[in-house]
C-alpha positions in Angstrom: -11.3 154.4 172.4 -13.7 152.7 174.7 -14.8 154.9 177.7 -14.0 152.1 180.2 -11.6 149.2 180.3 -10.7 146.5 182.8 -7.3 144.8 182.8 -6.7 141.3 184.3 -3.6 140.7 186.3 -0.6 140.4 184.0 -2.2 142.4 181.1 0.6 145.0 181.3 0.9 145.5 177.6 -2.8 145.9 177.0 -3.0 148.6 179.8 0.1 150.4 178.5 -1.3 150.3 175.0 -4.7 151.7 176.1 -3.2 154.6 178.1 -0.9 155.3 175.2 -3.9 155.6 172.9 -5.5 158.1 175.3 -2.3 160.1 175.3 -2.1 160.1 171.5 -5.7 161.2 171.3 -5.1 164.4 173.2 -5.5 167.6 171.1 -4.7 170.3 173.7 -3.7 169.0 177.2 -2.9 166.0 179.3 -3.0 166.2 183.1 -2.0 163.2 185.2 -2.7 163.2 189.0 -0.9 160.2 190.5 1.1 159.9 193.7 3.6 157.4 192.2 5.5 158.3 189.1 8.7 157.3 187.5 10.5 157.5 184.1 7.9 155.2 182.6 5.3 158.0 182.9 7.6 160.4 181.1 8.1 157.9 178.3 4.4 157.5 178.0 3.9 161.3 177.8 6.4 161.6 174.9 3.7 159.9 172.7 1.6 163.1 172.9 1.2 165.2 169.8 3.2 168.3 169.1 1.8 171.3 171.0 -0.2 169.2 173.5 0.7 170.4 177.0 1.5 167.9 179.7 1.2 168.5 183.5 1.8 165.9 186.2 0.7 166.3 189.8 2.6 164.0 192.1 4.4 163.6 195.4 8.0 164.8 195.4 10.8 162.4 195.0 14.4 163.4 194.2 14.7 160.7 191.6 11.6 161.7 189.7 12.6 165.4 189.8 16.0 164.4 188.3 14.3 162.2 185.6 11.9 165.1 184.8 14.7 167.6 184.5 16.7 165.4 182.2 13.5 164.7 180.1 12.7 168.4 179.8 16.3 169.1 178.5 15.6 167.0 175.4 11.9 166.7 174.9 8.8 168.9 175.0 8.4 170.3 178.5 6.3 168.5 181.1 5.1 170.7 184.0 5.4 169.2 187.5 3.2 170.3 190.4 3.7 168.8 193.8 0.6 167.5 195.4 -0.2 169.4 198.5 -2.1 166.5 200.0 -2.4 162.8 199.6 -4.6 161.6 196.7 -5.8 158.0 196.9 -7.3 157.9 193.4 -5.5 158.6 190.2 -6.9 160.8 187.4 -5.9 161.2 183.8 -7.3 164.3 182.1 -7.3 164.2 178.3 -8.5 167.6 177.0 -11.9 167.8 178.6 -12.4 164.2 179.6 -11.6 162.8 183.1 -10.5 159.2 183.5 -10.4 157.6 186.9 -7.6 155.0 187.1 -7.6 152.1 189.6 -3.8 151.9 189.5 -0.9 154.2 188.9 -0.1 154.8 185.2 3.2 153.1 185.6 1.6 150.0 187.2 -1.5 149.5 185.1 -2.1 145.8 184.3 0.3 144.4 186.9 -2.8 143.5 188.9 -6.5 143.6 188.3 -7.4 147.2 187.7 -9.7 149.4 185.6 -9.9 152.8 184.0 -13.2 154.6 183.3 -14.2 158.0 181.8 -16.2 160.1 184.2 -18.8 162.6 183.3 -17.6 165.5 185.6 -15.7 168.5 184.4 -11.9 168.4 184.7 -12.0 171.7 186.6 -13.8 170.0 189.5 -11.0 167.5 189.9 -8.3 170.2 189.5 -10.0 172.5 192.0 -9.6 169.7 194.6 -5.9 169.2 194.1 -4.7 172.8 194.1 
């Protein structure tokens, strides 16, 4: 998986495929920090391997909470943590790698956007959202 990728407007499949590869590559954990989530994110996270934890940080919406509860009744549990403050950027943590995403996971590729692996520790990002 290349450490950075840019997607032209309309490259929805390419973006979805790239993020799906990242999800499948996780060995221990996936953490997604994104203000805007829906059931597409849950579908993406079902691609993770058995025993890989998944946590999502997002703003509360009744619809997403309902979708998450229904998902967790049938599939491996995804933990939800409500963001206590607004977060402009989106981050995807795969094990110990941090990716900065230029668009929400559910919208990657609908317009020009990029994703790039950062060199900082995931704990730095996580300490800022808690």
